[in-house]
C-alpha positions as CSV (number, residue, x, y, z in Angstrom):
1,M,-266.6,-147.4,-24.0
2,T,-266.1,-146.3,-27.5
3,S,-262.4,-146.5,-27.2
4,R,-262.5,-150.1,-26.0
5,R,-264.7,-151.1,-28.9
6,V,-262.4,-149.5,-31.4
7,L,-259.3,-151.0,-29.9
8,G,-261.0,-154.4,-29.9
9,E,-262.0,-154.1,-33.6
10,L,-258.5,-153.0,-34.5
11,N,-257.0,-156.0,-32.7
12,I,-259.3,-158.3,-34.6
13,Q,-258.4,-156.7,-37.9
14,N,-254.7,-157.0,-37.2
15,I,-255.1,-160.7,-36.3
16,S,-257.1,-161.5,-39.5
17,E,-254.5,-159.6,-41.6
18,Q,-251.7,-161.6,-40.0
19,N,-253.5,-164.9,-40.7
20,L,-254.1,-163.9,-44.3
21,S,-250.5,-163.0,-44.8
22,A,-249.4,-166.4,-43.4
23,E,-251.7,-168.2,-45.8
24,Q,-250.3,-166.2,-48.7
25,E,-246.8,-167.1,-47.7
26,Q,-247.6,-170.8,-47.6
27,T,-249.2,-170.7,-51.1
28,N,-246.3,-168.7,-52.5
29,A,-243.9,-171.2,-51.0
30,Q,-245.7,-174.1,-52.7
31,K,-245.6,-172.3,-56.0
32,N,-241.9,-171.7,-55.6
33,K,-241.3,-175.4,-54.9
34,K,-243.1,-176.4,-58.1
35,S,-241.2,-173.8,-60.2
36,I,-237.8,-174.9,-58.7
37,P,-236.0,-177.3,-61.2
38,E,-235.0,-180.8,-60.2
39,Q,-231.3,-179.9,-60.3
40,N,-231.7,-177.4,-57.5
41,L,-233.5,-180.0,-55.3
42,P,-231.5,-181.9,-52.8
43,E,-230.3,-185.5,-53.6
44,Q,-232.9,-187.2,-51.5
45,E,-235.8,-185.3,-53.1
46,Q,-234.3,-186.1,-56.6
47,T,-234.2,-189.8,-55.8
48,N,-237.8,-189.7,-54.5
49,V,-238.9,-187.9,-57.7
50,Q,-237.1,-190.5,-59.9
51,K,-238.7,-193.4,-58.0
52,N,-242.1,-191.8,-58.5
53,K,-241.4,-191.5,-62.2
54,R,-240.2,-195.1,-62.4
55,S,-243.3,-196.3,-60.6
56,I,-245.4,-194.3,-63.0
57,S,-243.5,-195.6,-66.1
58,I,-243.8,-199.2,-64.8
59,K,-247.5,-198.9,-64.1
60,E,-248.4,-197.7,-67.6
61,P,-246.8,-200.6,-69.6
62,G,-248.0,-202.9,-66.9
63,R,-251.5,-202.5,-68.2
64,K,-250.4,-203.6,-71.7
65,V,-248.7,-206.6,-70.3
66,K,-251.7,-207.6,-68.4
67,K,-253.8,-207.3,-71.6
68,V,-251.3,-209.4,-73.4
69,K,-251.3,-211.9,-70.6
70,K,-255.1,-212.1,-70.7
71,H,-255.0,-212.6,-74.4
72,D,-252.4,-215.3,-74.2
73,I,-254.2,-217.0,-71.4
74,H,-257.4,-216.9,-73.5
75,E,-255.6,-218.4,-76.4
76,L,-253.9,-221.0,-74.2
77,T,-257.2,-221.9,-72.6
78,E,-258.8,-222.3,-76.1
79,L,-255.9,-224.4,-77.3
80,E,-256.0,-226.5,-74.1
81,T,-259.8,-226.9,-74.4
82,S,-259.6,-227.8,-78.1
83,S,-256.7,-230.3,-77.4
84,D,-258.6,-231.6,-74.4
85,K,-261.7,-232.1,-76.7
86,K,-259.6,-233.8,-79.3
87,A,-257.9,-235.9,-76.7
88,K,-261.2,-236.8,-75.2
89,K,-262.7,-237.6,-78.6
90,H,-259.6,-239.7,-79.4
91,D,-259.7,-241.3,-76.0
92,A,-263.4,-242.0,-76.3
93,H,-262.9,-243.4,-79.8
94,E,-260.1,-245.6,-78.6
95,L,-262.1,-246.7,-75.6
96,T,-265.1,-247.5,-77.7
97,E,-262.9,-249.5,-80.0
98,L,-261.4,-251.3,-77.1
99,D,-264.8,-251.8,-75.6
100,D,-266.2,-253.1,-78.9
101,K,-263.3,-255.5,-79.2
102,K,-263.7,-256.7,-75.7
103,A,-267.4,-256.9,-76.0
104,K,-267.1,-258.9,-79.2
105,K,-264.5,-261.2,-77.7
106,H,-266.5,-261.5,-74.6
107,G,-269.8,-261.9,-76.5
108,I,-268.3,-264.6,-78.7
109,H,-266.9,-266.3,-75.7
110,E,-270.2,-266.2,-74.0
111,L,-272.0,-267.3,-77.1
112,T,-269.7,-270.2,-77.6
113,E,-270.1,-271.2,-74.0
114,L,-273.9,-270.9,-74.2
115,E,-273.9,-272.8,-77.4
116,T,-271.6,-275.6,-76.3
117,I,-272.9,-276.1,-72.8
118,P,-276.5,-277.0,-73.9
119,D,-275.2,-279.1,-76.7
120,K,-273.0,-281.1,-74.4
121,K,-275.9,-281.4,-71.9
122,A,-278.3,-282.4,-74.8
123,K,-275.8,-285.0,-76.1
124,V,-275.2,-286.5,-72.6
125,H,-279.0,-286.4,-72.0
126,D,-279.7,-288.2,-75.3
127,V,-277.1,-290.9,-74.8
128,K,-278.4,-291.4,-71.3
129,E,-282.0,-291.7,-72.5
130,L,-280.9,-294.2,-75.2
131,T,-279.0,-296.3,-72.8
132,E,-282.0,-296.2,-70.4
133,L,-284.4,-297.2,-73.2
134,E,-282.2,-300.0,-74.3
135,T,-281.8,-301.3,-70.8
136,I,-285.5,-301.2,-70.0
137,S,-287.0,-304.6,-70.1
138,D,-289.9,-305.1,-72.4
139,K,-292.9,-306.2,-70.3
140,H,-294.9,-307.5,-73.3
141,V,-292.3,-309.7,-75.0
142,T,-294.7,-312.4,-75.9
143,E,-297.3,-310.0,-77.3
144,T,-294.9,-308.3,-79.6
145,K,-293.6,-311.6,-80.8
146,T,-297.1,-312.7,-81.6
147,F,-297.7,-309.5,-83.5
148,S,-294.4,-309.8,-85.5
149,E,-295.2,-313.4,-86.4
150,L,-298.6,-312.4,-87.6
151,Y,-297.1,-309.7,-89.8
152,K,-294.5,-312.0,-91.1
153,S,-297.2,-314.4,-92.3
154,Q,-298.4,-311.5,-94.5
155,F,-295.1,-311.1,-96.4
156,S,-296.3,-313.1,-99.4
157,Q,-299.5,-311.0,-99.6
158,W,-297.5,-307.8,-99.6
159,Y,-295.1,-309.2,-102.3
160,L,-298.1,-310.1,-104.4
161,E,-299.5,-306.6,-104.1
162,L,-296.2,-305.1,-105.2
163,R,-296.1,-307.4,-108.3
164,S,-299.6,-306.4,-109.1
165,G,-298.6,-302.8,-109.6
166,F,-299.4,-301.4,-106.1
167,N,-297.1,-299.7,-103.7
168,I,-297.4,-300.3,-99.9
169,L,-297.5,-297.8,-97.1
170,F,-297.3,-299.0,-93.6
171,Y,-298.6,-297.1,-90.5
172,G,-299.2,-297.9,-86.9
173,Y,-297.8,-297.5,-83.3
174,G,-294.2,-298.3,-82.7
175,S,-291.1,-298.7,-84.9
176,K,-291.6,-300.5,-88.2
177,K,-288.0,-300.5,-89.3
178,V,-287.1,-304.0,-88.3
179,L,-290.2,-305.5,-89.9
180,L,-289.7,-303.7,-93.3
181,E,-286.0,-304.8,-93.4
182,E,-287.0,-308.4,-92.8
183,F,-289.6,-308.2,-95.6
184,A,-287.0,-306.7,-97.9
185,E,-284.4,-309.4,-97.1
186,A,-287.0,-312.1,-97.7
187,H,-288.7,-311.0,-100.9
188,L,-286.9,-308.0,-102.5
189,R,-283.3,-309.1,-102.8
190,D,-283.7,-310.8,-106.2
191,Q,-283.6,-307.3,-107.9
192,P,-281.7,-304.0,-107.2
193,L,-282.7,-302.8,-103.8
194,I,-282.1,-299.4,-102.2
195,V,-283.0,-298.4,-98.6
196,I,-283.6,-294.7,-97.7
197,D,-283.9,-293.5,-94.1
198,G,-286.0,-290.4,-93.9
199,L,-284.9,-289.6,-90.4
200,C,-281.2,-289.4,-91.3
201,S,-280.0,-285.8,-91.0
202,K,-277.3,-286.2,-93.7
203,L,-279.7,-287.6,-96.3
204,D,-279.2,-286.1,-99.8
205,I,-281.8,-287.4,-102.3
206,K,-279.5,-286.4,-105.3
207,E,-276.8,-288.7,-104.1
208,T,-279.3,-291.5,-103.6
209,F,-280.6,-291.1,-107.1
210,M,-277.0,-291.0,-108.4
211,Q,-276.3,-294.3,-106.6
212,I,-279.3,-295.8,-108.5
213,I,-278.0,-294.5,-111.8
214,D,-274.5,-295.8,-111.1
215,G,-275.8,-299.2,-109.9
216,V,-277.8,-299.9,-113.0
217,D,-275.3,-298.2,-115.3
218,I,-277.5,-295.6,-116.9
219,D,-276.0,-293.2,-119.5
220,V,-276.6,-289.9,-117.8
221,G,-275.2,-287.7,-120.6
222,I,-274.1,-285.0,-118.2
223,K,-270.8,-283.1,-118.5
224,P,-268.3,-283.8,-115.8
225,G,-268.2,-281.1,-113.1
226,T,-271.9,-280.3,-113.5
227,R,-274.7,-281.5,-111.3
228,A,-278.1,-282.4,-112.6
229,S,-281.3,-281.5,-110.8
230,V,-283.4,-283.9,-109.0
231,E,-286.1,-283.8,-111.7
232,K,-283.5,-284.7,-114.3
233,L,-282.3,-287.7,-112.4
234,T,-285.8,-288.8,-111.7
235,T,-286.7,-288.8,-115.4
236,L,-283.5,-290.7,-116.3
237,I,-284.4,-293.5,-113.8
238,R,-288.0,-293.7,-114.9
239,E,-287.1,-293.8,-118.6
240,Y,-284.6,-296.6,-117.9
241,F,-287.1,-298.8,-116.1
242,S,-289.7,-298.1,-118.7
243,N,-287.4,-299.3,-121.5
244,P,-288.2,-302.9,-122.5
245,D,-284.5,-303.6,-123.4
246,R,-283.2,-302.9,-119.9
247,D,-280.8,-305.2,-118.1
248,F,-282.6,-305.0,-114.7
249,Q,-286.3,-305.8,-114.6
250,R,-287.3,-304.0,-111.5
251,L,-286.1,-301.6,-108.9
252,N,-287.2,-302.0,-105.2
253,I,-287.1,-299.0,-103.0
254,V,-287.7,-299.1,-99.2
255,I,-288.2,-295.8,-97.5
256,H,-288.3,-295.5,-93.7
257,N,-290.4,-292.5,-92.7
258,I,-291.4,-291.0,-96.0
259,D,-292.8,-288.2,-93.9
260,G,-289.4,-287.4,-92.5
261,Q,-288.0,-283.9,-92.4
262,N,-285.6,-284.4,-95.4
263,L,-288.3,-286.0,-97.6
264,C,-291.5,-284.0,-96.8
265,T,-290.8,-281.2,-99.4
266,S,-293.1,-281.0,-102.4
267,Q,-290.2,-281.3,-104.8
268,I,-289.0,-284.6,-103.4
269,Q,-292.5,-286.0,-102.9
270,N,-293.3,-285.2,-106.6
271,C,-290.1,-287.0,-107.7
272,L,-290.9,-290.0,-105.5
273,S,-294.4,-290.2,-106.9
274,I,-293.1,-290.1,-110.5
275,L,-290.8,-293.1,-109.7
276,A,-293.7,-294.9,-107.9
277,S,-295.9,-294.5,-111.0
278,C,-293.5,-296.6,-113.0
279,P,-294.8,-300.2,-113.2
280,N,-291.3,-301.7,-112.8
281,I,-290.4,-299.7,-109.7
282,C,-291.8,-301.1,-106.4
283,L,-292.0,-298.7,-103.5
284,V,-292.4,-299.8,-99.8
285,A,-292.6,-297.0,-97.3
286,S,-293.7,-296.2,-93.7
287,V,-295.1,-293.1,-91.9
288,D,-295.2,-292.1,-88.3
289,H,-296.9,-288.8,-88.2
290,I,-300.7,-288.8,-87.7
291,N,-301.1,-286.1,-90.4
292,A,-298.8,-287.8,-92.9
293,T,-301.7,-288.2,-95.4
294,L,-301.6,-284.4,-96.0
295,L,-298.4,-284.9,-98.0
296,F,-300.4,-286.7,-100.7
297,D,-302.8,-284.6,-102.7
298,Q,-305.0,-286.2,-105.3
299,D,-302.4,-286.2,-108.1
300,R,-299.7,-287.7,-105.9
301,A,-302.0,-290.2,-104.3
302,A,-302.9,-291.4,-107.8
303,K,-299.3,-291.8,-108.8
304,F,-298.3,-293.5,-105.6
305,N,-301.2,-295.9,-105.8
306,W,-300.9,-296.9,-102.1
307,V,-302.1,-300.0,-100.3
308,W,-302.3,-299.1,-96.6
309,H,-301.4,-301.7,-94.0
310,D,-301.5,-301.3,-90.2
311,I,-298.5,-303.0,-88.6
312,S,-298.6,-301.7,-85.0
313,A,-295.6,-303.5,-83.6
314,F,-295.5,-301.4,-80.4
315,R,-291.7,-301.5,-80.5
316,I,-289.7,-298.7,-78.9
317,K,-287.6,-296.6,-81.4
318,S,-283.9,-296.8,-80.8
319,S,-280.8,-296.5,-82.9
320,L,-281.4,-300.1,-84.1
321,A,-285.1,-300.0,-84.7
């Protein structure tokens, strides 16, 4: 039994020694392979080694190239984004300019359309209303004729009031234009007469006063090219008709709608009151507004020295009356 055990142990030792020797040989062979120069290797192994070196050399600069590419790409993206921003800004600026131009043109076009369309409609509407008013038959022809005949019978009384130093202001329902013009034709044509329409939109009181000055040949004493004020022209007219050595004895002024839009300013009302205060200037006027008396304060009322007459003719206002 002892011999078998010894032999078995010896066999195990021999096998282990053999395995160790085989492992040592393999490690030695690997060391020898590393120590062998490339020249002694076969051609295939040399080519494989060179390929491996090339792959290694290519990989190492490849990282630098990638970095450069990343850097370039970053710069390019920045340049592209900056150029895009500039382009966007430039495009937005151009677009806003184009939009503004279009909007202005479009807005002006729309405004002109909006302004012209209502004006055309208003003009057509006004003409239509005037034609309708003119074509409407007056239902009270006999009554209006009786009123006009009654007022015409008072012409001599009105003329006497004017010669007595008063001025006449007419009020009442309806148009008074025809009646005032008939009175002026009957009794005021013997002296210079001027008619002023307060409802005329193109009325210029300076031009009216200059017509009076040119008509009676007043020496204005104003340099050519200059334009005098309304107050200056008013004083010149009043001084002329206050002078006893004048050529024309009186001045007759007829004003339709002295409360009109172009005559209701305080400046013009003061000038008219100064003229009316002159004894040789006769003023005949009419009012339509119910609050027309608010134009005349105490000072102006004293200068105008009105005599009020109601001449309700009940006539429809038109372009002729």
